[in-house]
N, C-alpha and C positions, 0 to 999 in steps of 0.2 A: 503637307496642308497645301490647301491653294489657297494661292497669295492673293485673293482674294479675301480671304477672311481676315489677311493682315488690313486691309485696307479701313479707316476709321468710317463708321457707319454713325446711325444714329445715335447710338449707347454712347459712343463717341463721345456727341456734343452734348448726352445728357448728363456725362461724368465732369462737364468742367462747367456748371452754371455759371461762374464768377465771370466769365468770357463774354467781354458786350462785342457780339459782333454787328458791329454798324458799318453804315459806309465809310466813317472817318477813320475807323480802325481797321477798315481793309486796305482803302488806298491813301495814298498822300502823295501830293503835289512832288512830283519827281528832280525839282528844282530846289526843294529843300536840303539840307545837310542829312546825310542816313542817320538813324539812331543807333546807337548802340547798346540796346536795353533788350527784355528778354520780347518773345513773340506774342505773350499772351496780351501785347499790350497793341495800342494805337500803331499803324503806319507801316503792318505787316508785308504787303505788296509792294511799299517801293524798299524794304530791305530785300525782298525776294529779287526784285529785279536788279537794285542800284548797290547794295551793300557787298563790298569786297570780301568782308569775312564769310571764309565757307558756312561755320558753326552758326551766321544767323541767318544765311540763306537755309539750313536745314530745317532750323526752327521755327522760318515762318512759314516754309513749305508744309510743318507739320499743322501748325494754327490753322493757315488757311484751307487745309483738307479738311480742317472741324468746322472752319467755317462753312465750309460750302457743303457741307449736309446739317448746320444748323436750321432751326426755324426760320433764322432771320432773313437766311437766304433768300427765301421768295421776295422781302422788301429790298435789300442791299442790291437784289441780281439790276433790276429793271435801272435803280439808280445809276449801276454802275455803267449801264449801255446811252448815257446822255453825252450830247455832241461835243462836249468841253471836255471831256475824259479822252485819255492818251489811249492806240490802240491796245497796247498790253491788259492796262484796267479794264477795257470795252471786254477783250477775249475772257477775262476771269468772271465777268459777270454774265457772259453768254454761257461759257461752260458750266458754271453753279447752277441755271437755269436747265440744263440739259442734265445734270445728274440730280437735279431734283425731282424731275419729271421721270426719268427714266428708274430711280431707284426708290420713288418715295410717292408712286402715283395714286396709292392706295391714303395718301395724307389730303389729296387734291377733292374739295366736295365736287358732286355732280355739277351744281347748278352754275360752277367755275368753269367750266370746258370751255364754252365757248368765248367767253372771255379772253382765258387764255390763247386761245387759240387765235383770235383778233389781234391781240398783243404783239404773238408773235408774229403774224403775216406784215402787221405796220412797222417792227422793227426789222425783217427783212428786207420790206422795199424802200427801207431808210438806208440799210447797209448795201443796197444793189448798187451804189454808186461810190460805196466807202471802202472800208479794209476786207479785204478777200479772208483773211483769216475767223475778221472774227462772225463776217457774213455765211461761213463754213460752219462757225459753231452755232448759229441760230438757225440753221436748214438743218442741222443734225436734232437739235433739241423739238423742233417741228416736226421731224419725220419720225419722233421717239413718242411724242403725242398721239401723231396720229396712227401709229402702230398701237399704242394703246386704247385707241377709241373703236379702233377697227375690229370687225364690221358695223356693230349694233351701233355705236355711240356718231359715227362716221360712216357711214357705208359708199360714198362716193369720193373718198378723200382726196385720190389722185384727180380723178375729173375734176371737182372742187379747185385744186390747187393749180391748175392750169389756166383753168377757167380766169380766177381771179389773177394770174400773172397777166392774161392776154386783156383783160381790161384797157380801154384808151385812156381813161381820166388818171391815170397816174402820173404823178408828177415825175417818176422817173424814163428816161428814155427806152426808147422800144430795145435795143441791143441790151441796156443794163438791166430791162426786165426779164427778157428771154434770158441769161446767161444765170441770172440768180434762180429762174425756173431750173433751169436743168441744174443747177448744184442742190437744188433741192431733190429733184428729180434723182439724182445720180448717187447721193446719201442714203436715201429712203429704204431700198435694198442693203445698203451695207450697213445700217441700222439694223434690218431684221437679222441680217447673220450674226451679229455678236450680240442682239439682244437677250435680255433673261427673262423674257415671257417662257411662263408655264407650256409643259409640251402641248395641251390640248388647245392654248389659245395659240401655239405658233403653229400649229394647222390650219385652224381657221384663217387667219391673217396671210398665212401661205397662198391659201386658196384665193383669198379675196384678192391679192397683190395679181394672182395669173390672171385673174378677170380685169383688173384696172389695168395691165396692160395696153389694152384696148383702144386707151388713153393716152398712152404716151408712145406707141410704136408710130401711127400714122405721122404724130407730131414732128417725131425724129424723122422718120422717111423725107418729109416735107423740107427741112431744114437741112438735110444732107446732101440733098439732088437741087436745092434753088442754087442758082449762080450767083444771086445775090447776099448768099451767107456767108459772112465773114469768115476768114478761118479761125479766129477764135471759138466764133460757134459751132464751127463743125467738127472742131476738136473736141469740144465739152460734149456736143450730140455723140462720139463715137465712142467718150468715156463712159458717158449715161447706159447707154446699149449695151456696155461691156460689163455693167454694173447689173443690170436686167436681167441678164442673159444665164448670172448664175442662180436664179430662181426656179432654174429649171422649167423657161417657157416653151412651148415645144416648135422644134425647129423649123419646122414649115413655115410656122407665123414670123421669123427671123428670116426670111429668104432674101426679102427685098431689102431689109437693112445690111445682111451679108453681102449681098451684090453689090451694095453702094461703099461698103468698106473696101471688096476689091478694089473696085476703081481708085479708091482714095490712097489707096498705096502708094498710085503714081504724081503724089503730093509728098514732098520729103517732110513738109512741117507737118503731115498728117501721118507718115508712115508707121512711126510707133504705136500713135492711139489707134490703127487701123488693124496692127496686126495683133493686139492687147485683144481688140474687140472678136476678131474671126476665131483665135484662137480659145476665147472664154466661150463664144458659141459652140465650137463646133465637139469641145471638149466635155460639155455636158452627159452626164453620166444615161440620159435619156435620149440621147439623139441616134441612138444605132437604130430607133424604130422607126427613125425616117427615113429610109433606103432612099426613095425617088430622089429626097432634097440631097442626101448625100452623093449621089451619084451626079445629079447637076453641078457640085460643089467638083467635081476630080477636074472636069475642061477651067476651070476660075484657076485653079494652082497651079494645071502644066502651062496654064498661060503666061505664069511669069516667071519661068525658065531662061526667057533672054531677059528678063530683068535681074534675075538671079545671076546668070552670066556675065553678064556686064558690071556688076556688082564685085563679081570675083577679080576679074581681070584690072576693075580701077582699085581694087584694095579696100574697098567699103565693105568694112567688115558688119557694121550695122544692118545693113541692108539685107547682105547673103544671110546673116543668123536671123533678119526676121522672117525673111521667105521660109528658111528651112524649118523655122517653129510652126509654122502653118501644113507643110508639107508634113511634117511630121504628125501632128497634131491628127490630121483626118487620118493617116495610114496607121498610127499605134493605136489609136482609141476605136477604129472601125475596121480592122483587117478584117476581121472573123466576117462581118455584115456585107460586106464588099466582094472577100472571097465567094460568099456565097451566090453571089451574082455572076454565075457563068458564063452568062454572055457578054458578060463587059470584060473580061479577063484583061483583055489587053490593055483597056484603059487603067484596069488598076494596076497593071505590071508597069505602064509608063510611069506611072507615080512611084512603084519601086523604084523604078530607076532613075528617078527623079532624086529620091533619097538615097541612093548610091550614089551619084554626084555628089551630093551633101556630104556622105560621109568621107569620102575623096578628096574633099576640098582641098586645092595646092595649101602647101606653108604648112609649117610645122606649129602645133600644137604645145602651147600656148600664145607664143610668141605671134605667129603669124597670121594664125586664124582660131576661133573658140567654137564654130560651129559644128564640126564633126563628132563633138561629144554628144551631143542632143540626140544621134541619130541611134545611138547603139540598143537602147531600149525596145527599139521599132523591130530592132531583128530578132529580137528573142521573140518579142509577140507574134511577128509573122511565123516563125518557125513554128511556135506552141500552136498556134488557130491550123495550121499547114495538117502538123500533125496530131491534130485532134479530132479530121475528119475522118469518115468511117473507109475501110481499103479501098475501094476504087476509087472514091474521088480523089484520096490522097495519092493514089500513084499516080494519077492524072496531073496533079497540082506539082507530087516531087518532081515530074517529069521537065515541069514549066520552070523549075525555081532551083534544082540542083545548080543548072550550070550560075544562077545569079549569086549562088550562096559559095561556089568555087572563085566566082569575081571579088564578091564580097573580102573571102579570106586576103587573097592578093591585094587588096586596097586597104584592109586593117595592116598587113605586114608592113606593105610601103609606108602607113601614116606610123606606124610603129620607130619605125627607123629614126636611130640619132640624126642629129645634123652632123656638120663637119664640124672636125676639134675645134676649128677658128671660131667659128661659130657659136657653139655650147661653150668658150671659155666667154662669153660677152653676156650669156645668160645670168640672171639673178637669182639666187637661192630659192625664193619664192618659185618662178619659172620652172626651175629643177626638178623640185617638190609637186608640182602640178602635173607636168610632165611625165614623171614617175606614176603618179597614181593614174593619168591617162592609159599608161601601157597596163598595167593591173588590169585596168576594166577593158580593153582589147583584148586581154589574157583570158579574163572571164569568157566575153566573148565567143574566142576562139572555142575554149571546151565546151560551151554550149552548143554551136555549130557542129561539131563532130560526130553531135547525137543524129545529126540531119545528113553526114555526110559520110562517117563512117571510115572505116578501114583506109577508103579510097584518098582520105585526106591524108594522113600520114606518107600515103606514096606518093604522094603530089608534091608534098614537101620534100621529100628524100630526093626525087628526080631532081628537082630544082636546086637543092644544095650539092648534091653530086656534079652536075652541070657544071654547076658555078665553081665549083673547088678542082676539078680536072681539065675546066677549057683553058688551053693555050692561048687562044686567040685573042682575049682581052684582058686587061687584070682587072680582080672584081675588088669592091668596095668593101671593107669592113662592116660598114653599116648594113648592107644587103645581106650577109653571112650571119651577123649577129641578129635580124631580123628573124630569118628563118629557122637559127635555133629556139629562138625566143617562143615561136610556133610551137614546135614541136614541146620544148620546156611544158608551155602553157597546158598543153594536152596531157604529158605523161605526168603531171602533179596529179593530176586529180582520174584520169581515167587507165582501166587495166591496160596496157599495152606487153602484159607480158606474152601475149599469142601473135604480136605484130612479127609480118617478116622482115618489116625493113630495120627494126629498131639493131640487129646484128648489124648491117651496112652503116649506119649511122654511128655505132661504136667507132667502127673501123675508120669511118672517116674523120672522126674527131680531133684524132693525133696530125692529120694531116692540115688543119688550120693554122693557119700564119697569125699569131696572138701577137698583136703588137699594139692594141690598145685596153685600156682596163676597164671600159665598159662589155667588149668583148668578152676577155676572158672571165668577168664574172657571169655572163650569162652559158658560157660553155661550163662553167661550175654546176652554176643551178640547174643545167640539162643533166650532167652526170648524175647527181644528187635526187633529179628527178626519176631517174633509170636505176636509181639502187634497188629497188625489188626486183627486176628486171633481173639485174646482177648477180642478187640472190639466188636466183633461179638458172643462171648462166655462167657460174662461177668464172669460167676459163678466159670470160672476157675482163675480167677486174685488172688484169696485168697491165692492158692496153689504156686504163685509163689513172689508176691508183699513181703512176707517177708524177703524171699531171695535176694532180690535187696535192700529192706533197712537194711538189715544187711551189706551187701556188699560194703554200702554208706558210713561206717566207718572205711575202709580199705583203704590208700592211695593208695596202689600196684593195689587196683580194679577202680582208680579215674574217669579212660577214660570209659572202658566198664559200670560200673554201672552207673554214670551220666546218658551216653548218653542213656543206656537202662529206668532207670526211666524217659525219657524227651520224649521217644519216647511213652513209655506207657501214659503217663500224654497227651500226644498230642491226641493219639486213642482212650483212652477209656475216657475221661475226664466225658462226664456224668455218669460214672457210678464207678465213683471214690468218689463222697462225703463220703460214710459211711468211707472210709480209709484217708480222706482228713487231719483231724487233726492227724493220725498219721505221715502221711506225712511230714505235715509241720514241726512238733514234729522233727523228726529227722533229715530233712534239717536242719534246725535252729542250730542242735546243732553240725552237722558237719560244716558250716558255723563260726560259733562261734567259734569251735577249730581250724578253719584253715588249715585243712585236706587235702584240693584238692589246686591246683594249681589256678592261675588267671581264663583261660579258661573254666575250669569244673564248678568255682564257677557260672561263668556267665550261661554255660548250666544250672545247676541248678536251676538257677533263673527264664529261660526259663522255666523251668518245672514246679515251682510252679505258673509260670504266666500263663500256660494250665489247669491246676488244677483249679487254683481259679476261672477260667472263668466259670467254672459250678456252681458256687455256687450261693446261694440268695447274693443280696448287702450287707445286714446287717451279713452276715457271711463273705463275699468277709473284708470288712471293719475294723471286728474283727481280721481277720489272717493277713491283712497287718500292721494292726497296734502291733500285736505280733513279727511281722517277721523284718518290719523296723522301728521300734522304736528305735531300738539298734546303728542301722546306722545313724539314723537322730542326736541324742545324741552326738553320736563321731563326725558327721559333724559340730556340732554345737562350738565341745569343740574346732577343728581343723580350725574352721571358726575366732577362737579368737587368734588364733598363729601366730606368725612370721612364712611369707612362708620359707621353707625350704627344701628341695628334698626328706625325709622322707616324712613329713605331704603330699607333692604333691604327692607322690606315693599311700599315704591313701586314698584321696580325689578322685583321678581317680581310682582307685580302689570302692569306694560306688558309686561315679555318675556311674561307668559301671554298677554296681549290679541292680541300678534301672533302668537304660535306659533295661537292659537287660529284667528285669520283667515286665516294662510296654511294650515291645515289643509284647510279647502273651498273655498280660491279655486283653482280649475283652469279654465283656459281651452282644455284640450286636450280630444280626444275618447279611450276609450278603446276599443280593440278588442282582443280574443282574439287573441295568438299562437298559430296553429296548430301549431307545430313545438314548442311544449311549453307549459305551465302556467302561466307567468308572465303577469303583463297589461303589456303595452304600450300605446303611446301615439301615436297622430297627431301630426305636429309642428304646432305653432301657426301657423297662414298670417300673420297680421299682423304677426309680428317679435319680437323678443325678449319673453318671459314678464315679466310685471309683478311677478309675487313674484322673480325673481331682480332684476330693474330696483332692486326696491327693497330687497332684501338686500343687495346691491352697495353702493348708498347709505349704509346703514346698517352697514355693515362693520367700519368705522373705529373706529366710535361705541361697537359692542357689543366689540370688542377691548378699547377703552380702559375700559370697564365692567369686562370682565374682569380688566385688570389690578389694579382694585383691591380685587376680589371672589372671587378666587380660590380663598382660602382657606376661602369660603362654601359647601358643597355644593349648598344652595339655588336659591344664584346661577347657578353651574354648571349644576345640573341644568335651570335654567328657560332658559338660551342654547342648553343640547343641545338641548333640547325645540323650539326654532324651527327649530333646522334638520332635525331627526329628523324633522317633523312634515312641513316641506316639500320633502324629498326622499321620503317615503313618497308625498305628493299630484303632485308635478312627475313623479317617476321619470328618465327619460333627458335633460327639459328643465332638470333642475336643473344639468346637466354643466359648465357655463362657471364654477360657484362651487369646483368640487371641489379645484383646486388649492391653490387661497388656505383653503378649509376645512380641507384636508391639515395645511399646515402651521399654522394656529391651532390643530387640536387636539394637535397635537404638542407644539407649545410649553406649551399648558395640562398635559397631561399629564405632561408631562417634570419641572414645577412642581411638581406636587399631584396626584398620580393619584386619580381619582374614576370609578366605576363607569359615570356618564353619559357620559363620554368613551368607552367603551368600545362601549358601547352603541350610540352615533354611529358609528361606525369600523363596526362589523356592519354596520349599512347599508349606508354605503359598499361597503364588501365585496361584499355581497350583490346591489348595484344597479351599481356599476361597475367591479369587480376582472376582468371579463372583458372589458372596453371595452381594446382595445392603448392607444388613447390616453391613458388613465387609469391605467392599470396602473402606471406608475412612481411618483406619488405615492402613489399605493393604498398601493405596496408598502412606500416609503419611512415611512409612517405606521405601517404593520403591523410592520415590524421595531424601529421606535422605540419603540412601547409595551408589544413582546414585552419587548425589552432593559431596560426601565423597570421591568414585572412582574416581569421575572424577580429583578431587585435588590431588589424587596421582599416575594420569596419569601426571597433570603438572610438578609434583615432581620428576619423572622418575620410570616407572611401572615395571622397566627391574628386579629387585631385587623380585616380585613378583608374577612370573608367574602362582601360584598358585589361588590368588586374580583375576586376570585380566581372568582365566578360569572359575571360577565358577562367577565373574560378567557376560561373554558373553551368559552361560547358563542361568542365571536370567534374560536376558533382553528377550533371545530366548523364555523361556517359559512364562514371560511378554505379548510377540506377540503374543503366540498362545492364551492363556487362557484367556488372556482381551488386546487386543489393545487400549482400551480407557485410558490404562495408559500413554500412548505416545499423548494423547490430551492435555495433562495440560500444562499450563502455562511453570511454575516451572520447566517444564525440558527440558533442552539445549537437544535438539535430533542431531542438528549439532556438537555439543561437542562428544555426544557419539556414533556417526558415525565414526567420525574422530579417537575417540580412537581405534574403532574395526577396520578400516580399519589400526590402527599403532599395533592390537595384531597378524595382518595376517603377521605379518614381525618378530614375536618371533621364535627361534628357538625348542622351545617346540612344541612336534607335538599336544598333547592336547590340548593346548592354541589355537593353527590356528586352529583343528578342532573345537571346540569350537564357536573361531569366524565367521567361516564359515558357522556354523550353526545360529550363528544370521541373516549373511546377505540372506542365504538362508528362513527365516521367516517375516523378514523385507521389502525386496523387493516386495514380492505379496500383498503387504497392499500400493503399492505408489498409489493405486487409492480411496482406503477407509478412508485412513488416512493421511489427508491433511498434517500436518508437515515432514511426512515420506516422501510424495508425493515432496515435497517442497525439501527436502535435497538432494535426490536422482539426483534432477535435475541441484541442484548448485554442487556437488560433488562426483556425478557416475563415472566421467572421474577417479576422486583418485584412487577410490576403482577397477576401470577396469585394469586402470595400474600396482595398487598393484600385481592382480589377474596375470597380465601378466607377472610380473618381476619373481613369485613364480613359473608360469609355464617355464619361461627361466632359472631355476636354480639355482636360491635362495632357494625354499624348496626343502624338500625331496621329491624322485617321489613318497614316499607311499601316500603323500595326494591330489595328483593330483586331484583323483576322488571328492573330497571336492572341490576343487576348478571350476572345471567345473560344479557341482553342483550351483554355483556363476553364472557362464556364461550364463548355461539353464533359471537362473531364469531373470534373465538381459535379453536375450534373449526375454523370454515367456513375462515380463510386463513393459521391458521398448525399446522397439523392435527399436522406431524411433532415440531415445536418443542413445542406443549402435550401432547403422549403423552408426550415425555420429562420435562416440568415437573412435571406434575400427580401424577407417582407419587414423584417426590423430594418435592415439596412435601408431600404427605400422609405421606409416611413418618414424621417423628419422633411419636413419642407426645404425646397433649395436646393437636396440633394437628389442626384449629382449635377443637378444644374438649376436655375431658379425659370429656366424656359419651360420644363417639365410640368403637368399637371399632372393630379394624383391618380387619375386615371388611364394615362400614360403610361406612368410607372407600374400601375395594377396589370394593365397587357402587358407587357414587357416581362416582368415576373411570370407571371401565368405561362405567357410562350416558349420562356425558356425550361420552366421544369417539366412542360408536356415532351418536347424534344430528347428523347435520349439516346437515337439512334442515327440521324442526320446529321453529320457536325456542318455540312453547306449550310442547312437551314440555318441554324444558329449564326453563322457568320454573317447570313444575311439578314437575321435579328438585330446582331449588333451593329450591322454597319445603318441601318433604318433609326435603330434607336438612338445611336453617336449624331447623327444628322439634326434628330429633333434634340438634342441636348447642345447643339450649336447653332441652331437656329439657321437650320440651311435646311430642312427639309422641303422638297418640293421645288426650289431654285433648280433652276434650267443646268447651269454647269456641272451641279453633281447629279445628272441624269446618268454617266456612264460610268460614275465611281462603287 
């Protein structure tokens, strides 16, 4: 729901007629003691500003928000602006005026426009030498009034503002009037950008403002270039210009002001405002049409290079950052337009080199500099623009820019280097995290640059790394080595390097690296992981790097990199790993027993071992499984005997997690596509029973024993269900021998204490086995049991269990999709199921509502083929329709309207005669589903729905439009993109 819907409006004010919104109630002299009473009483403003009690403040704020939108706000606002009031109270009065003008413009009679305008001008003139925050709010109020009156009721609004504030007979001094005028002119475009004007009005007002800039820019130029203008005025001029250019003023009309802003960059007080104005002007989407103006800007930007170098030399990060923003804004927004000007290629190349200087700015990000990160997107844009040219022109630019991009690679790898260990030790955790993200951005850029430079980039990196590692002349820094490897890793992670002729050499170089640092060791691991697919095609090289990975497993500081790399190798190279399997299992078992790694890495390690064991013979798998999981089974047996407590719960969940992650990837079958359907099928296992099933059958009694003591604990139940759910997903049909006993266990579990995880596992069993005649009886018995238990839960009150209701609805939808025969059973109370699903549509939790809608969209198409379904829809379908209309009428979040539209579409398609009767009856009562609807609007909606039985998208559009009408939001500007 849009947050604006929650703000109190006119309706909110009307709902509290007993509240007297007077000046006395709204404010109170701050010297009085704070009242400890309800907000719907006098002195609310005093409570808001001075009461230390946070609850009183919140109540005061709520009451004051009602006051601002009340009819009395027109009266008390002016009184609160009196000179004897404190600024906080005056500010509230000005804000109330703005809210009334911007939101309730239609309340103002046309004959009062001029007096309201005059009053606002008077107040602004008075506050020109008063409180600045109040002045700004008054300017915003007058800006809102101007936007509402333009262009018809106030055709020359801006010119009038300029003329009135330039009048000499004002009691305010010239500088005060000038600053007040500039404030008003600054907030006018800002108020336009955020205004709630209808779309057609917005276009008219934008056109009017575009014309009015002719009254603004000459004034701004005069004030900016006038030597006598004080700094505060010139700064305000720059902010005003910055605000106006965002109205997409033609760039050529801004030329003089942009040049003046460039000149103002030399003044340290005006620097930030000048940068903002220049960047906003250059970044207009429309600016690329004015190529001649853009070409004039290049020398101005290049003229900042000396100032940039001085700033870098003096460690002035603010100045270097600002100049870089200007250069990047010009290059990034207009590279295509400037590249098209072939005769000016040298000046654009000079701009590119200036941006290169910004990319390579000295110092470590983010501690010594924060500028280089601004430039990275520019290199993407430039490359895209070069590669988009036709072949001949592209070849010319490739010749010019390939050397630039090779230089960029060197610069980026230098910037990616870690600082010295001593310096890095002083960095905060936040700085280290920012540096990590910065390196990821560099990695993404290098990957992208590969498209421009191709295989030559890898050769370039390999040559540098080779020279570094084999040179005997000078010792190399680990940082330099790490950065080059990081470059390789960045490319190999996403680009297919299988045909690269330098990877064998790289694999040969890796063992020669002297690893004396955690960061370098991490990058070595990640680089090996990135090359795992290449190793699968060149298995003879596995032995060169596998010992490094297994050695790193024992180092807790390399936990993430070593475990993830081993997992990648085991996944990609599993058919070439049997000779190393015993060693991998032994090392893994050792580190697991020593508890070197955190829980998530232990889970990854088990997944790695699952991949590894999948390629072995069944006898070997069972032998390795026995040695690998026996210690955990023994530990679980011991824990099952203990009295439940928090510490042994953690151990149980950990062991169950290890088993489920192992079974997620331990797959001895081979998948093949089932050409008759879209689901995956598997070839049978030739060697005998599936090892996972063998192990599960062995530990089944133990798991049941654990469950018997922990049935009240959702986390343990979830961990148990995860073992079977992941096994079912991996094994598919091979899981069949376990189905009867698992169904029996699930039934007992759910009957004792219903849990969502049990329903999710039941849904998996229904999905895979319900269509198999041999497995239908236990599946049906389980389905009927969990349905009966859940229906009982609904009778007791399901609101405390939205997760169970969500999972139940998904289970019902899956049953209808895979095996509608489950709804033919006489023991299934289809009517009760239907009514519970209607109730679930009214839950506040969006996932539960979506799942319920999903159930109905599966159920309604079965009206004709499943007799009990057809019967219940005929009897209770009207109840469903009313619930859907209530939701559309405003009871459900707008984000869910597509789901309710799906139900309407299904009703119309499969129950047309019933719907045509129900919808007319349902919409008959006045005020249903919303008091905002007229009988004509309801009639139009019902006719539109009944006419559309083919195009689901059109029904969704109708429902979206109808819900906006119901909520009183139709035609408002902020719902335009909804």
